[in-house]
FIKOLZA-1660 file (N, C-alpha, C; in steps of 0.1 Angstrom, whole numbers, plus 5000, padded with zeros to 4 digits):
% residues 172
   i   px   py   pz ch aa at
   1 0443 7970 4571  A  M  N
   1 0443 7984 4576  A  M CA
   1 0449 7993 4566  A  M  C
   2 0443 8004 4563  A  D  N
   2 0448 8014 4554  A  D CA
   2 0460 8021 4560  A  D  C
   3 0471 8023 4551  A  A  N
   3 0483 8029 4556  A  A CA
   3 0481 8043 4562  A  A  C
   4 0471 8050 4557  A  D  N
   4 0468 8063 4562  A  D CA
   4 0464 8063 4577  A  D  C
   5 0459 8052 4581  A  H  N
   5 0454 8050 4595  A  H CA
   5 0465 8045 4604  A  H  C
   6 0477 8041 4599  A  L  N
   6 0488 8036 4607  A  L CA
   6 0499 8046 4608  A  L  C
   7 0505 8047 4619  A  L  N
   7 0516 8056 4621  A  L CA
   7 0528 8048 4626  A  L  C
   8 0540 8050 4620  A  A  N
   8 0552 8043 4624  A  A CA
   8 0557 8049 4637  A  A  C
   9 0559 8041 4647  A  V  N
   9 0564 8046 4660  A  V CA
   9 0577 8040 4664  A  V  C
  10 0583 8030 4657  A  G  N
  10 0596 8025 4662  A  G CA
  10 0599 8012 4654  A  G  C
  11 0610 8005 4659  A  R  N
  11 0615 7993 4653  A  R CA
  11 0617 7983 4664  A  R  C
  12 0615 7970 4660  A  V  N
  12 0619 7959 4668  A  V CA
  12 0634 7958 4668  A  V  C
  13 0640 7960 4680  A  A  N
  13 0655 7959 4681  A  A CA
  13 0660 7945 4682  A  A  C
  14 0653 7937 4690  A  R  N
  14 0658 7923 4693  A  R CA
  14 0648 7916 4701  A  R  C
  15 0650 7903 4703  A  A  N
  15 0642 7895 4712  A  A CA
  15 0647 7898 4726  A  A  C
  16 0639 7896 4736  A  H  N
  16 0643 7898 4750  A  H CA
  16 0638 7886 4758  A  H  C
  17 0647 7878 4763  A  G  N
  17 0644 7866 4771  A  G CA
  17 0640 7855 4762  A  G  C
  18 0635 7844 4769  A  V  N
  18 0632 7832 4761  A  V CA
  18 0617 7830 4759  A  V  C
  19 0608 7839 4765  A  R  N
  19 0594 7838 4764  A  R CA
  19 0587 7846 4752  A  R  C
  20 0596 7851 4743  A  G  N
  20 0590 7857 4731  A  G CA
  20 0588 7872 4732  A  G  C
  21 0593 7879 4742  A  R  N
  21 0591 7893 4743  A  R CA
  21 0601 7900 4733  A  R  C
  22 0598 7912 4729  A  I  N
  22 0606 7919 4720  A  I CA
  22 0610 7932 4727  A  I  C
  23 0621 7938 4723  A  L  N
  23 0625 7952 4727  A  L CA
  23 0621 7960 4715  A  L  C
  24 0612 7970 4717  A  L  N
  24 0608 7979 4707  A  L CA
  24 0614 7993 4710  A  L  C
  25 0622 7998 4701  A  V  N
  25 0628 8011 4703  A  V CA
  25 0619 8021 4695  A  V  C
  26 0614 8031 4703  A  P  N
  26 0605 8041 4697  A  P CA
  26 0613 8051 4689  A  P  C
  27 0607 8057 4678  A  Y  N
  27 0613 8068 4671  A  Y CA
  27 0614 8080 4680  A  Y  C
  28 0604 8082 4689  A  N  N
  28 0604 8093 4698  A  N CA
  28 0609 8087 4712  A  N  C
  29 0621 8090 4716  A  A  N
  29 0626 8085 4728  A  A CA
  29 0618 8090 4740  A  A  C
  30 0611 8101 4739  A  D  N
  30 0603 8106 4750  A  D CA
  30 0589 8100 4751  A  D  C
  31 0586 8091 4742  A  S  N
  31 0573 8085 4741  A  S CA
  31 0570 8078 4754  A  S  C
  32 0557 8080 4758  A  E  N
  32 0553 8073 4771  A  E CA
  32 0540 8065 4768  A  E  C
  33 0533 8067 4757  A  G  N
  33 0520 8062 4755  A  G CA
  33 0519 8048 4749  A  G  C
  34 0531 8042 4745  A  L  N
  34 0530 8029 4739  A  L CA
  34 0527 8017 4748  A  L  C
  35 0526 8019 4761  A  T  N
  35 0523 8008 4770  A  T CA
  35 0507 8006 4770  A  T  C
  36 0500 8016 4765  A  K  N
  36 0485 8015 4764  A  K CA
  36 0480 8011 4751  A  K  C
  37 0488 8009 4741  A  V  N
  37 0484 8005 4728  A  V CA
  37 0479 7990 4728  A  V  C
  38 0467 7987 4723  A  P  N
  38 0462 7974 4723  A  P CA
  38 0469 7964 4713  A  P  C
  39 0474 7970 4702  A  A  N
  39 0480 7962 4691  A  A CA
  39 0491 7970 4684  A  A  C
  40 0501 7963 4679  A  F  N
  40 0511 7968 4670  A  F CA
  40 0509 7961 4656  A  F  C
  41 0512 7969 4646  A  W  N
  41 0513 7963 4633  A  W CA
  41 0528 7963 4629  A  W  C
  42 0533 7952 4625  A  L  N
  42 0547 7950 4622  A  L CA
  42 0549 7948 4607  A  L  C
  43 0559 7955 4602  A  R  N
  43 0561 7955 4587  A  R CA
  43 0576 7953 4585  A  R  C
  44 0579 7943 4576  A  A  N
  44 0592 7940 4572  A  A CA
  44 0594 7948 4559  A  A  C
  45 0604 7957 4558  A  G  N
  45 0607 7964 4546  A  G CA
  45 0594 7972 4541  A  G  C
  46 0591 7970 4528  A  E  N
  46 0580 7977 4523  A  E CA
  46 0567 7968 4522  A  E  C
  47 0568 7956 4529  A  G  N
  47 0557 7946 4529  A  G CA
  47 0545 7951 4536  A  G  C
  48 0535 7943 4535  A  E  N
  48 0522 7946 4542  A  E CA
  48 0524 7944 4557  A  E  C
  49 0519 7953 4565  A  P  N
  49 0520 7951 4580  A  P CA
  49 0511 7940 4585  A  P  C
  50 0515 7933 4595  A  R  N
  50 0507 7923 4602  A  R CA
  50 0504 7927 4616  A  R  C
  51 0492 7925 4620  A  R  N
  51 0487 7929 4633  A  R CA
  51 0490 7919 4644  A  R  C
  52 0495 7924 4655  A  F  N
  52 0498 7916 4667  A  F CA
  52 0491 7923 4679  A  F  C
  53 0483 7915 4686  A  E  N
  53 0477 7920 4699  A  E CA
  53 0488 7921 4709  A  E  C
  54 0488 7931 4718  A  V  N
  54 0497 7933 4729  A  V CA
  54 0492 7925 4741  A  V  C
  55 0500 7916 4746  A  A  N
  55 0496 7909 4758  A  A CA
  55 0501 7917 4770  A  A  C
  56 0512 7924 4769  A  R  N
  56 0518 7932 4780  A  R CA
  56 0529 7941 4774  A  R  C
  57 0530 7953 4779  A  A  N
  57 0540 7962 4775  A  A CA
  57 0545 7970 4787  A  A  C
  58 0558 7972 4788  A  E  N
  58 0563 7981 4799  A  E CA
  58 0575 7989 4794  A  E  C
  59 0576 8000 4800  A  R  N
  59 0587 8009 4796  A  R CA
  59 0600 8003 4801  A  R  C
  60 0611 8003 4793  A  A  N
  60 0624 7998 4797  A  A CA
  60 0634 8009 4794  A  A  C
  61 0646 8006 4798  A  N  N
  61 0657 8016 4796  A  N CA
  61 0659 8020 4781  A  N  C
  62 0659 8011 4772  A  L  N
  62 0661 8015 4758  A  L CA
  62 0648 8016 4750  A  L  C
  63 0637 8014 4756  A  G  N
  63 0624 8015 4748  A  G CA
  63 0613 8008 4756  A  G  C
  64 0607 7998 4749  A  Y  N
  64 0596 7991 4755  A  Y CA
  64 0598 7976 4754  A  Y  C
  65 0596 7968 4765  A  L  N
  65 0595 7954 4764  A  L CA
  65 0581 7950 4762  A  L  C
  66 0579 7943 4751  A  V  N
  66 0565 7940 4747  A  V CA
  66 0563 7925 4745  A  V  C
  67 0552 7920 4750  A  A  N
  67 0548 7906 4748  A  A CA
  67 0537 7906 4738  A  A  C
  68 0538 7900 4727  A  L  N
  68 0528 7899 4717  A  L CA
  68 0521 7886 4717  A  L  C
  69 0508 7886 4715  A  R  N
  69 0500 7873 4715  A  R CA
  69 0505 7865 4702  A  R  C
  70 0508 7853 4704  A  G  N
  70 0512 7844 4693  A  G CA
  70 0527 7844 4691  A  G  C
  71 0534 7852 4698  A  V  N
  71 0549 7852 4697  A  V CA
  71 0553 7847 4711  A  V  C
  72 0556 7833 4711  A  D  N
  72 0557 7826 4724  A  D CA
  72 0571 7822 4728  A  D  C
  73 0581 7824 4719  A  D  N
  73 0594 7819 4722  A  D CA
  73 0605 7829 4715  A  D  C
  74 0617 7827 4719  A  R  N
  74 0628 7836 4714  A  R CA
  74 0629 7835 4699  A  R  C
  75 0628 7823 4693  A  D  N
  75 0629 7822 4679  A  D CA
  75 0618 7830 4671  A  D  C
  76 0606 7830 4676  A  A  N
  76 0595 7838 4670  A  A CA
  76 0598 7853 4672  A  A  C
  77 0603 7857 4683  A  A  N
  77 0606 7871 4686  A  A CA
  77 0618 7875 4677  A  A  C
  78 0628 7867 4675  A  N  N
  78 0639 7870 4667  A  N CA
  78 0635 7872 4652  A  N  C
  79 0625 7865 4648  A  A  N
  79 0620 7866 4634  A  A CA
  79 0614 7880 4631  A  A  C
  80 0611 7887 4642  A  L  N
  80 0605 7901 4641  A  L CA
  80 0616 7912 4641  A  L  C
  81 0628 7908 4644  A  R  N
  81 0639 7918 4645  A  R CA
  81 0640 7927 4632  A  R  C
  82 0641 7940 4635  A  G  N
  82 0643 7949 4624  A  G CA
  82 0630 7954 4618  A  G  C
  83 0619 7948 4621  A  Q  N
  83 0606 7952 4615  A  Q CA
  83 0601 7965 4621  A  Q  C
  84 0595 7973 4613  A  E  N
  84 0590 7986 4618  A  E CA
  84 0577 7984 4625  A  E  C
  85 0575 7991 4636  A  A  N
  85 0563 7990 4644  A  A CA
  85 0554 8002 4641  A  A  C
  86 0541 7999 4638  A  L  N
  86 0531 8009 4635  A  L CA
  86 0520 8007 4645  A  L  C
  87 0512 8018 4647  A  V  N
  87 0500 8017 4655  A  V CA
  87 0489 8024 4648  A  V  C
  88 0477 8021 4652  A  E  N
  88 0465 8028 4646  A  E CA
  88 0465 8042 4652  A  E  C
  89 0465 8052 4643  A  R  N
  89 0465 8066 4646  A  R CA
  89 0454 8069 4657  A  R  C
  90 0443 8062 4656  A  S  N
  90 0432 8065 4666  A  S CA
  90 0436 8061 4680  A  S  C
  91 0446 8053 4682  A  Q  N
  91 0451 8048 4695  A  Q CA
  91 0460 8058 4702  A  Q  C
  92 0465 8068 4694  A  L  N
  92 0474 8078 4699  A  L CA
  92 0467 8091 4702  A  L  C
  93 0473 8099 4711  A  P  N
  93 0467 8112 4714  A  P CA
  93 0468 8121 4702  A  P  C
  94 0459 8130 4700  A  V  N
  94 0459 8140 4689  A  V CA
  94 0470 8150 4692  A  V  C
  95 0479 8153 4683  A  P  N
  95 0489 8163 4686  A  P CA
  95 0483 8177 4688  A  P  C
  96 0490 8185 4696  A  D  N
  96 0485 8198 4699  A  D CA
  96 0486 8207 4686  A  D  C
  97 0480 8219 4686  A  D  N
  97 0481 8228 4675  A  D CA
  97 0495 8231 4672  A  D  C
  98 0499 8231 4660  A  G  N
  98 0513 8234 4656  A  G CA
  98 0522 8223 4658  A  G  C
  99 0518 8211 4662  A  E  N
  99 0526 8199 4664  A  E CA
  99 0521 8188 4654  A  E  C
 100 0530 8179 4651  A  M  N
 100 0526 8167 4643  A  M CA
 100 0535 8156 4647  A  M  C
 101 0531 8144 4644  A  Y  N
 101 0540 8132 4646  A  Y CA
 101 0551 8132 4635  A  Y  C
 102 0563 8130 4640  A  A  N
 102 0575 8130 4630  A  A CA
 102 0572 8120 4619  A  A  C
 103 0566 8109 4621  A  A  N
 103 0564 8099 4611  A  A CA
 103 0555 8105 4600  A  A  C
 104 0547 8115 4603  A  D  N
 104 0539 8122 4593  A  D CA
 104 0547 8129 4582  A  D  C
 105 0560 8131 4585  A  L  N
 105 0568 8138 4575  A  L CA
 105 0572 8129 4563  A  L  C
 106 0570 8116 4564  A  V  N
 106 0573 8106 4553  A  V CA
 106 0565 8111 4541  A  V  C
 107 0573 8113 4530  A  G  N
 107 0567 8117 4517  A  G CA
 107 0569 8132 4515  A  G  C
 108 0573 8139 4525  A  F  N
 108 0576 8154 4524  A  F CA
 108 0589 8156 4516  A  F  C
 109 0590 8166 4508  A  A  N
 109 0602 8170 4501  A  A CA
 109 0611 8176 4511  A  A  C
 110 0624 8175 4509  A  V  N
 110 0634 8181 4518  A  V CA
 110 0643 8191 4510  A  V  C
 111 0644 8203 4516  A  R  N
 111 0652 8213 4510  A  R CA
 111 0662 8219 4521  A  R  C
 112 0673 8224 4517  A  D  N
 112 0682 8231 4527  A  D CA
 112 0677 8245 4528  A  D  C
 113 0683 8253 4537  A  Q  N
 113 0679 8266 4539  A  Q CA
 113 0681 8276 4527  A  Q  C
 114 0690 8272 4518  A  S  N
 114 0692 8280 4506  A  S CA
 114 0681 8277 4495  A  S  C
 115 0673 8267 4497  A  G  N
 115 0662 8263 4488  A  G CA
 115 0666 8251 4479  A  G  C
 116 0678 8246 4481  A  R  N
 116 0682 8235 4472  A  R CA
 116 0675 8222 4476  A  R  C
 117 0670 8215 4466  A  E  N
 117 0663 8202 4468  A  E CA
 117 0673 8192 4473  A  E  C
 118 0670 8184 4484  A  R  N
 118 0679 8174 4489  A  R CA
 118 0673 8160 4488  A  R  C
 119 0660 8159 4486  A  G  N
 119 0654 8146 4485  A  G CA
 119 0640 8146 4490  A  G  C
 120 0637 8134 4495  A  Q  N
 120 0623 8131 4500  A  Q CA
 120 0625 8123 4513  A  Q  C
 121 0617 8126 4523  A  V  N
 121 0616 8118 4535  A  V CA
 121 0610 8104 4532  A  V  C
 122 0617 8093 4534  A  V  N
 122 0612 8080 4531  A  V CA
 122 0610 8071 4543  A  V  C
 123 0614 8076 4555  A  G  N
 123 0613 8069 4567  A  G CA
 123 0619 8075 4579  A  G  C
 124 0619 8068 4590  A  M  N
 124 0624 8073 4603  A  M CA
 124 0634 8062 4608  A  M  C
 125 0643 8067 4616  A  E  N
 125 0652 8058 4623  A  E CA
 125 0654 8063 4637  A  E  C
 126 0657 8054 4647  A  A  N
 126 0660 8058 4660  A  A CA
 126 0675 8055 4662  A  A  C
 127 0682 8065 4667  A  A  N
 127 0696 8063 4670  A  A CA
 127 0699 8068 4684  A  A  C
 128 0696 8059 4694  A  G  N
 128 0698 8063 4708  A  G CA
 128 0687 8074 4711  A  G  C
 129 0692 8085 4717  A  P  N
 129 0682 8095 4721  A  P CA
 129 0678 8104 4709  A  P  C
 130 0684 8102 4697  A  Q  N
 130 0681 8110 4686  A  Q CA
 130 0673 8104 4675  A  Q  C
 131 0663 8111 4670  A  D  N
 131 0655 8106 4660  A  D CA
 131 0660 8111 4646  A  D  C
 132 0660 8103 4636  A  L  N
 132 0665 8106 4623  A  L CA
 132 0655 8105 4612  A  L  C
 133 0655 8114 4603  A  L  N
 133 0648 8112 4590  A  L CA
 133 0656 8105 4580  A  L  C
 134 0651 8095 4573  A  R  N
 134 0658 8089 4562  A  R CA
 134 0654 8097 4550  A  R  C
 135 0663 8104 4544  A  V  N
 135 0661 8112 4532  A  V CA
 135 0667 8106 4520  A  V  C
 136 0659 8103 4510  A  R  N
 136 0665 8097 4498  A  R CA
 136 0666 8108 4487  A  R  C
 137 0679 8110 4483  A  G  N
 137 0682 8119 4473  A  G CA
 137 0685 8112 4460  A  G  C
 138 0690 8119 4450  A  Q  N
 138 0693 8113 4437  A  Q CA
 138 0704 8102 4438  A  Q  C
 139 0714 8105 4446  A  E  N
 139 0726 8096 4446  A  E CA
 139 0726 8086 4458  A  E  C
 140 0720 8090 4469  A  R  N
 140 0720 8081 4480  A  R CA
 140 0709 8085 4491  A  R  C
 141 0709 8077 4501  A  E  N
 141 0700 8080 4512  A  E CA
 141 0709 8085 4524  A  E  C
 142 0704 8095 4530  A  S  N
 142 0711 8102 4541  A  S CA
 142 0702 8101 4554  A  S  C
 143 0708 8101 4566  A  L  N
 143 0701 8102 4578  A  L CA
 143 0703 8116 4584  A  L  C
 144 0692 8123 4586  A  V  N
 144 0692 8137 4590  A  V CA
 144 0685 8138 4604  A  V  C
 145 0693 8142 4614  A  P  N
 145 0687 8144 4627  A  P CA
 145 0675 8153 4627  A  P  C
 146 0665 8150 4635  A  L  N
 146 0653 8159 4636  A  L CA
 146 0657 8172 4641  A  L  C
 147 0668 8173 4649  A  A  N
 147 0673 8185 4655  A  A CA
 147 0677 8195 4644  A  A  C
 148 0680 8190 4632  A  L  N
 148 0684 8199 4621  A  L CA
 148 0672 8205 4613  A  L  C
 149 0660 8200 4616  A  V  N
 149 0648 8205 4609  A  V CA
 149 0645 8219 4614  A  V  C
 150 0644 8229 4605  A  R  N
 150 0642 8243 4608  A  R CA
 150 0628 8247 4605  A  R  C
 151 0621 8241 4596  A  Q  N
 151 0608 8245 4592  A  Q CA
 151 0600 8233 4587  A  Q  C
 152 0588 8232 4590  A  V  N
 152 0579 8222 4584  A  V CA
 152 0567 8229 4578  A  V  C
 153 0565 8228 4565  A  D  N
 153 0554 8234 4558  A  D CA
 153 0544 8223 4554  A  D  C
 154 0534 8221 4562  A  E  N
 154 0524 8210 4560  A  E CA
 154 0517 8212 4547  A  E  C
 155 0513 8225 4544  A  E  N
 155 0505 8228 4532  A  E CA
 155 0512 8223 4519  A  E  C
 156 0525 8226 4519  A  H  N
 156 0533 8223 4507  A  H CA
 156 0541 8210 4508  A  H  C
 157 0539 8203 4519  A  R  N
 157 0546 8190 4522  A  R CA
 157 0561 8191 4520  A  R  C
 158 0567 8201 4528  A  L  N
 158 0581 8205 4527  A  L CA
 158 0587 8206 4540  A  L  C
 159 0599 8200 4541  A  V  N
 159 0608 8201 4553  A  V CA
 159 0620 8209 4549  A  V  C
 160 0623 8219 4557  A  V  N
 160 0636 8227 4555  A  V CA
 160 0645 8223 4566  A  V  C
 161 0658 8219 4562  A  V  N
 161 0668 8215 4571  A  V CA
 161 0680 8223 4570  A  V  C
 162 0687 8224 4582  A  E  N
 162 0700 8230 4582  A  E CA
 162 0710 8219 4578  A  E  C
 163 0719 8222 4569  A  V  N
 163 0728 8212 4563  A  V CA
 163 0742 8214 4567  A  V  C
 164 0747 8207 4577  A  P  N
 164 0761 8208 4581  A  P CA
 164 0770 8202 4569  A  P  C
 165 0782 8206 4569  A  E  N
 165 0791 8202 4558  A  E CA
 165 0792 8186 4559  A  E  C
 166 0791 8180 4547  A  G  N
 166 0793 8166 4546  A  G CA
 166 0780 8158 4547  A  G  C
 167 0769 8164 4551  A  L  N
 167 0757 8156 4553  A  L CA
 167 0752 8150 4540  A  L  C
 168 0752 8158 4529  A  F  N
 168 0747 8153 4516  A  F CA
 168 0759 8153 4506  A  F  C
 169 0771 8152 4511  A  E  N
 169 0783 8153 4504  A  E CA
 169 0784 8146 4490  A  E  C
 170 0779 8133 4490  A  L  N
 170 0780 8125 4478  A  L CA
 170 0771 8130 4467  A  L  C
 171 0761 8138 4470  A  E  N
 171 0752 8143 4460  A  E CA
 171 0757 8156 4453  A  E  C
 172 0768 8162 4458  A  E  N
 172 0772 8174 4452  A  E CA
 172 0782 8172 4441  A  E  C
% end
């Protein structure tokens, strides 16, 4: 599957129970559509994603409890811990006008409101109810809450963020 057709939606947090279910924490805490997805693609680091058919998925307090075909015990589920979950874009609803999936920001340049380059979006993280952009700068990687995004310029592949004191401190 071509990476352009896959959209990152969350991470495998841990195994759940002894029958191989996983707890999948979505990047968008308000997400409701992942119970209807027929398959997830799981990727460790920058490796190639592997496709897993969904046997059953249900909404849970911290995300989704998912049973994947071929993952039949706790050890197999634990082996998936930390992997990023992706879905085929065609399986998700089309965003409304003026909206986009946060995962589509990967690869966008990041600037602060004064125009200073801060890095590039290299991924997403979930931190409880808050979604974070992983921004790689020259010196380090920073986690930027989506709540600090002030503008998204799709045409120029640019994200403008509000920068509270200390967010990019080591780069200065």
